[in-house]
N, C-alpha and C positions, 0 to 999 in steps of 0.2 A: 499522743499528738502525732498526727500524720506529717510526713515530710512536706515542707513547703514546695519542694520540687517533685512533681509526680514521676514515678518510675517511667522511663522511656523518654523523658524530656531532658534537654540540655541543662547541665549544672551551670550556675553562674560563674563567670570568669573573674573570681575574686582576686584581689591583689592584697597580700599581707606581708609584713616584714618578718624576717627570721629573727633568731635570738641575738644577732649582731646588727640588725637594722637593714639588711639587704632585702629589697622587695622581691616577691615571687608571685607569679600568676599561675593559676591552674592550667591555662592554655599552653604554658611552656612545656607541659608534660604530654601533650597530644601525641598520638601514635603509640602510646603505651597505656596499659591499664593503670588507673590511679586508685589507690586505697586512701580515702580521707578518714582519719581517725580523730574525732574530737577527744582531746587528751587532757589528763590532769597529772601533775607531779605527785599529788598526795592521795589519790584514789587507789585503794588496794585492788580493785577490779582492773584498772588500767595497768597496774604493775604486772599482774598475771598475764594480761593480754599482750603487753609489749614483748614479753619473753616468747610467747607463742608466735606472734607476727614475725619476730626475728627469724625463727626457724622456718616459717613459710617463705619468707623472702629469699632464703638460701635456695629453696626449691624453685621459686619463680624466676630468679635471676633478674636480668635486665628487662624482662617483659613487663614488670610491675614496679610502680613507684609508690612508696609509702610516705604519706604526708601527715604529720600530726599537727593538730591545731589546738593551741592552748587558749581556751575561752574563759577560764575561771578568773573572775575579777579579784579574788583574794590571794592569788599566788604571785609572789614577787619574782622579778626577772632573775635575781640571783638564784632562787630556788629552782626555777625552770631550767636555767643553764646548768646547774649542778646535776640535777636529776637526768636531764637529757644526755649529758656527758656520761654519767654512770651507766645508763641503759644503752648507750651507743646508738641513739636515735638518729637516723639519717637526715631528717629535716623537721624542725619544729617551727611553726609560724605563730605569731602573736595576734590574737583576736580580742584586744582589750575592750572594744565597744560592742562585742557580741554580734557584729555585723554578719560574719560568716555563719555563726551558730544560728542566728535568726533566719537567714536566707535558706539554710539547709533544713531548719526545723530540728536541730540537735538539742536534745534534752538531758543526756547523760554523758559521762565519761566512763568507758568508751561508748561512742555512738559512731558506727562505721557506715561509710558510703563508698560504693564501688562504681567508678566511672569507666566506661569503655574507651577505646582509643580515640573516639571522636568527642569525648566529653559528655556522653549521654549517661544519665543515672540508671544503673542496672540493678542495684541492690542497696538497701538501707536497713540498719537495725543492729542487732546484737552480733557479737563475735561468735558465740556458740549458744547452746541451750541451757547454760547455767542460770539458775534463778535462786531466790531465797530458799525455796524448798528442795531444789535439785542442785546439790553442790558439785557433783561430778558430771562433766560434759559427756553427752552421748552423740552429739552432732555438732560439727563445726560449720556454721553458716557462712563465715567469711571464706574459708577454704573452698567450699562448694560453689559459692558465688563467683570467685575469681576463676576457678576451673571452668565453669560454664562460659564466662565471658571470653576467656582465652580460646575456648573451642567455638566461639561465634554463636553461643546459645544464650537464651535468657535464663537467669537463675530462677530456681524454684525451691523454696519461696523467694520472691523478690523483695519482700518486706517482712521483718520480724520486730517484735517489741524490743527496744534497746534495754540493756540491763547494766546498771552501774551506779555511780554517784551523780547526783543532780548537778548540772552546771550552775555555778553561782553567778547570778547576775545582780548588779547594783544599779 
């Protein structure tokens, strides 16, 4: 599935509540690079990627905002809160009606989207090149994409197939 938003186009200014009900808009993070991560508390691929993104965020500092969006209809709020706290995730937003997942064209957890400081989509797809047949990563697409955007360049590749658990929609 291709992203609903073409690379080089503005991402929708979605508004979603966090895990305690406070609303957040993507436009609140303008002037910084935003990594949108469609996320699951139960997916083992998301568990691995969360650890790696934490390490990258230490390198990126305040230049990059990491936003996780929970779109799986089968995960309880209690589960999401517990796992988000265990993994020390900075911001998890609830997408119970899959509005954001549908607008972005997200199909897996994780499915990552990198927005530049103006909210323009610059990358979408996998965290790295891990697949069913390739268990050890040799290339980190997210790190490459964010580095390119921070340098004012277009990531190459700008789109890769996402890999992970299917987003559960009811």
